[in-house]
N, C-alpha and C positions, 0 to 999 in steps of 0.2 A: 516492358512486357516479358513473357515467358516463351522461351524459344524450345521446341520440342524434336528430338531426333528419336526415330524409330529404327531399331536394329532388328531384322527378322531373320529366323532361322527354319529350316525345314525340320518336320518332325524327326529326321534320322541324326540330327546333329549330334556331334561327340560331346562328352563332359568336359574335356580339355579344351575344345574350341571355345565354348560359353565361359569357362573360367578365365581363358586367356583374353576374350573381349573384355569382361568385367577389368581385369587386371589393366587393360590398355585404358579403359573410361576413368578407373580410379587415379592413373596419372596424368589425365587431361585436366588442367586448371581452369578450362573453358566451361567444364560440365559441373554443374553444383548438386545435381541429384541422380542416382542411378536406382531404378527400379525394375524386377523382373515380373514379367506377367504368368500369373499362376491360375489354373493348375499346369504343370509341366507335362509333356508328353509323357506317357505311360514309362517308358524305358528310362527317363531320368528322374521320374517321381520319387524313388527311394534317396536320390541325391539333392533334394530339394534344400535342407538345411544346410548342406555342404556350398551349394551355389549361393544362397541367400548370405551365408557368413562370409563369401568371397569380397562382399560389397564393402568400399571403404566406410569406415564408422559414421564419418561426418558427411557422406553422400547416401546413407540409407534413409530417404526421405519417405519409404513405405514404413519404415519402423519395424521390420519384420527379423532383424538380426537378433541373436540371442541378447546382445548387450547394447542395442541402440538407444541412442539419445533421444529418439522420437518415439511418440506412440503412434501405433499404426493409424492410418487415416481413417479406417472404418471405425475403428473403436473411439476415436475422437467423435467421429459424426455420431455415433449411437449414443454417446454420454450426452452430447448436447440435446439430442432428440429426447431423452429421457428426462433431462433437465428442464426441457421446454413443457414436456407432456405432466409432469409432476410440479410445475409451479404453484398450484393452488393447493397440493395436499399437505396437510399438517401432520397426518400421523406417522409413525415411526416407519423406518424402510421395509419393505415387504419381501415376497420371495420372488427371486427371479428364475424362470425356465429357460435354458439355453438349449436349443435342439441343434446339434452341429457342434459342440462346445469344445471337441477334441482337435480341431484345426489350429494353425498358427494364430489367426486372429481370435478365434474362439478362446483360446488359452489366456492370451493378454487382456481380452475383455472380461473374462470371468475374475482375473485378479483386479482388475481396476474397480469392478463393481463392488468385491469384497471390500476394498479399501472405503468405499463410499458406505458400507454399511448393510448392504444386501445380502439375503441369505440366497446361495446361488445352488441350483441344481442343475448339472450337465447331464445330458442325454444325446441320442442320437437317431437318426430314421428307424433303426433296427432295436431301438428299446423296446423291452416288453411291456406292454401297456402303457405305451405312449400318450394315449389320452388322458390316463389317470394322473399323469405327472404334469401335462399341460393345464388341465383344469383346475390345478390348484396355483397356477402362476398371476401373481400381480403384474408381473411384466414379462411377456413371453416373446422370445427372440428366435427367429429359425434362419439358419444358414447351413444348409445339407446339400443344395444343388438339386433337391428332387422338386420338381414342379407340383404345385398344389398339394403339398403333403398335409399343411394344417387346415383342417375343416372348422365350421362355424362351431359344431358340437365340442371340440376340443378345447374351445376358449372359455375362460371364467367370465361372467358377466362384469363389465366395467375395467377389465383389464388394458394395459398398455401392450400393444401387439407391434412389433418391429420386423420386418420383413427383409433381410439380406440378400433374398435370391437375385441372382443375374445370370442372363438377361430375362428370364422368366420368374413370376413370383412364386413363393413356395407356400403363401397364405391364399386362401380362396377368399377375395376381397370382398365380395358381394356379400357372402355370409358372414364374414367376421366382422364387419362393420356394424351389424346389428347387435353385437355383444360388446365390442370393445368400447372404450372410453376415449382411446386414442389409437390411430392405425397408420402406419406408413405404407404409401401405394408403392407398386413396381410396374412400370418404371416412375420417376419423379419423386421418390422417398430418399432413402438412405444414399443412392448414389451421386446425386448432384451436391450433397453437403459433403461427402467422401472427396469428391475433387476438390471443394473449397480447402478441406482440411490437409489435403495434400499440397496444395499451393502454400498453405501456411507453414508447413515442413520444409518445403522447398525454400521459402524466404528465410527462415530460421537457419537452415544449412549453408545459404549464402551469405549470411552475416557471420556464422561460426567460422567458415573458412575464410572470409576476407579478414577476421580478427588474427587468425593463425598467421597469414600472410604478413601482417604488419608486425 
């Protein structure tokens, strides 16, 4: 089984305290994985990369370090969803539009989709004429944190629509499902698969660490 330990901090926690706690966990051989819940409080948000990169390389099961050996769990989940959604498609890879692509996970997912041969268009909630961009997407992915951002009229007929919003959906599901060939709901879509992928990373981390010990 998997044992979980949650360390909670107040919103006024200092950067040094967080880094110190991560350092302690890095040295604890009974812990195989460390992850930081994002987004951080506003005061620490500019230090997100510094905090994430403090995690031991072999314990970065969320895959968010710059040089992590693991793919971010959300990225793995989305790639698996696309594979299932496209299983019967025979034509060449189409255009993927990612709304919210500038985040840590967004950048990683865009890189992986490019490797798979997709043409990637990255944009954000404030992109001028966002609808014009999304209506050209064969695959539309949204991860901005804005509830109900993607309406039915913004979706190309037959598109694959992936909603990474949490805890509320960013796609108006009842509108979108009338146009999409495949769509993920919130909750019950990307989230559960992300947890499975996170556990896969944790198992891999434990195996790597055990080999190092030997």
